[in-house]
C-alpha positions as CSV (number, residue, x, y, z in Angstrom):
1,M,28.5,93.7,67.6
2,I,29.6,93.8,71.2
3,Y,30.1,90.5,72.9
4,F,30.9,90.1,76.6
5,K,31.9,86.8,78.0
6,S,32.1,86.5,81.7
7,K,34.7,84.1,83.0
8,F,32.8,84.0,86.3
9,I,29.6,82.8,84.6
10,S,31.5,80.3,82.4
11,D,33.3,78.9,85.4
12,F,30.1,78.8,87.5
13,C,28.3,76.8,84.8
14,K,31.2,74.3,84.5
15,K,31.3,73.8,88.3
16,A,27.6,73.4,88.6
17,A,27.4,71.0,85.6
18,M,24.7,73.2,84.1
19,K,23.2,72.4,80.8
20,K,22.8,75.6,78.7
21,V,19.6,76.0,76.7
22,R,19.2,78.9,74.3
23,V,16.0,80.4,72.8
24,S,16.0,83.3,70.4
25,T,13.2,85.9,70.7
26,R,13.0,88.3,67.7
27,W,11.0,91.5,67.6
28,L,8.6,91.4,64.6
29,D,6.9,94.8,64.9
30,N,4.8,96.9,67.2
31,M,4.6,94.7,70.4
32,A,4.9,91.4,68.6
33,F,7.9,89.0,69.1
34,E,8.6,85.5,67.8
35,S,10.5,83.0,69.8
36,D,12.3,80.1,68.1
37,V,12.4,77.2,70.5
38,Y,14.4,74.5,68.7
39,G,12.5,75.1,65.5
40,H,9.1,75.6,67.1
41,K,7.8,79.1,66.6
42,I,5.9,80.9,69.3
43,T,4.4,84.4,68.6
44,L,4.0,86.6,71.6
45,D,2.1,89.9,71.5
46,A,0.1,92.3,73.6
47,D,-3.6,93.0,73.3
48,S,-4.9,96.1,71.5
49,H,-5.3,97.9,74.9
50,S,-1.6,97.6,75.5
51,G,-0.6,98.6,71.9
52,G,-0.4,95.2,70.4
53,G,-2.2,93.3,67.7
54,N,-3.2,90.3,69.8
55,R,-1.4,87.8,67.5
56,G,-0.4,85.6,70.4
57,P,-0.4,85.3,74.2
58,G,1.6,87.7,76.3
59,P,4.8,86.3,77.8
60,K,3.5,86.2,81.4
61,L,0.6,84.0,80.4
62,L,3.0,81.4,79.0
63,M,4.0,80.6,82.5
64,L,0.7,78.8,83.0
65,P,1.0,76.3,80.1
66,A,4.7,75.8,80.9
67,L,3.6,74.6,84.4
68,G,0.6,72.6,83.0
69,G,2.7,70.9,80.4
70,C,5.6,70.1,82.7
71,T,3.6,68.6,85.5
72,G,1.2,66.9,83.0
73,M,4.0,65.1,81.2
74,D,5.4,63.9,84.5
75,V,2.0,62.6,85.7
76,I,1.3,60.8,82.5
77,S,4.8,59.2,82.4
78,I,4.5,58.1,86.1
79,L,1.0,56.7,85.6
80,R,2.1,54.7,82.5
81,K,4.9,53.2,84.6
82,M,2.3,52.2,87.2
83,K,0.1,50.7,84.4
84,V,-2.7,53.1,85.1
85,E,-4.8,53.7,82.0
86,V,-6.3,57.2,81.8
87,E,-8.8,57.9,79.0
88,S,-8.7,61.6,79.4
89,F,-6.4,64.0,81.3
90,N,-6.5,67.8,81.6
91,V,-4.3,70.2,83.6
92,I,-5.9,73.5,84.4
93,T,-3.7,76.2,85.7
94,E,-5.2,79.3,87.4
95,G,-2.9,82.2,88.0
96,Y,-3.6,85.0,90.4
97,L,-2.0,88.4,89.5
98,T,-1.0,91.2,91.8
99,E,-2.5,94.6,91.2
100,E,0.8,96.5,91.8
101,Y,3.7,96.8,89.5
102,P,5.5,94.8,88.5
103,V,2.3,92.8,87.9
104,H,3.1,89.2,88.5
105,F,1.6,85.9,89.6
106,N,1.7,85.5,93.3
107,K,-0.3,82.2,93.3
108,I,-1.0,79.5,90.9
109,H,-3.6,76.8,91.5
110,V,-3.3,73.6,89.5
111,I,-6.3,71.4,88.8
112,Y,-5.6,67.8,87.6
113,E,-8.7,66.4,85.9
114,F,-8.7,62.6,85.1
115,A,-11.3,60.5,83.3
116,G,-11.5,56.8,82.9
117,K,-12.8,53.6,84.4
118,N,-11.8,52.4,87.9
119,L,-9.0,54.9,88.3
120,P,-7.0,54.2,91.5
121,L,-7.0,57.5,93.5
122,D,-4.0,56.5,95.6
123,K,-1.8,56.0,92.5
124,I,-3.0,59.2,90.9
125,E,-2.3,61.1,94.1
126,H,1.2,59.6,94.3
127,A,1.9,60.5,90.6
128,V,0.8,64.1,91.2
129,R,2.9,64.3,94.4
130,L,6.0,63.0,92.7
131,S,5.6,65.6,89.9
132,E,5.1,68.4,92.3
133,E,7.8,67.5,94.8
134,K,10.5,65.8,92.8
135,Y,10.3,65.9,89.0
136,C,8.7,69.1,87.6
137,G,11.4,71.7,87.2
138,V,8.8,74.4,86.5
139,T,7.1,73.8,89.7
140,A,10.4,73.8,91.6
141,V,11.2,77.3,90.3
142,Y,7.7,78.7,90.7
143,K,7.5,77.5,94.3
144,K,10.5,79.8,95.1
145,A,8.5,82.8,93.9
146,M,4.9,82.1,94.7
147,E,2.3,79.9,96.3
148,I,1.4,76.8,94.3
149,T,-1.7,74.8,95.3
150,S,-3.4,71.9,93.6
151,E,-6.4,69.6,93.5
152,I,-7.3,66.3,91.8
153,R,-10.6,65.7,90.2
154,I,-11.8,62.4,88.9
155,I,-14.7,63.1,86.5
156,G,-15.5,59.6,85.4
157,Q,-15.5,58.6,81.8
158,P,-14.9,61.2,79.0
């Protein structure tokens, strides 16, 4: 086993007060991998056209639920603090891929769908804005690489 430890990286992390997180991703077979995220297993694979067995989503697609989950958790937490009761909440993330290599998302559109009685639009807009501009770390990183747009839909009762 070869192990390299960079003094520069170690010093940089200490100075920046960075918290290190570690995920192990193990090759299973063919195009399939399994990531262990603190005891939670995630299988990644390619579809049959790409030589995989379609046993899980491809890694690029996981960028969308990462964003939806991050901003969704923020919004629900903020609305709870505002005493806003939401009966149903759904975050839809639509990614737009480039055609050239490396194929990547160049835009993601986030749709926040709320259902419930007498939902205060001003508070919902404020919660979404706080997530997008202050709290969601996934949004913060993605904004550096691509366009992120969003909309809010109040669909009434579930």
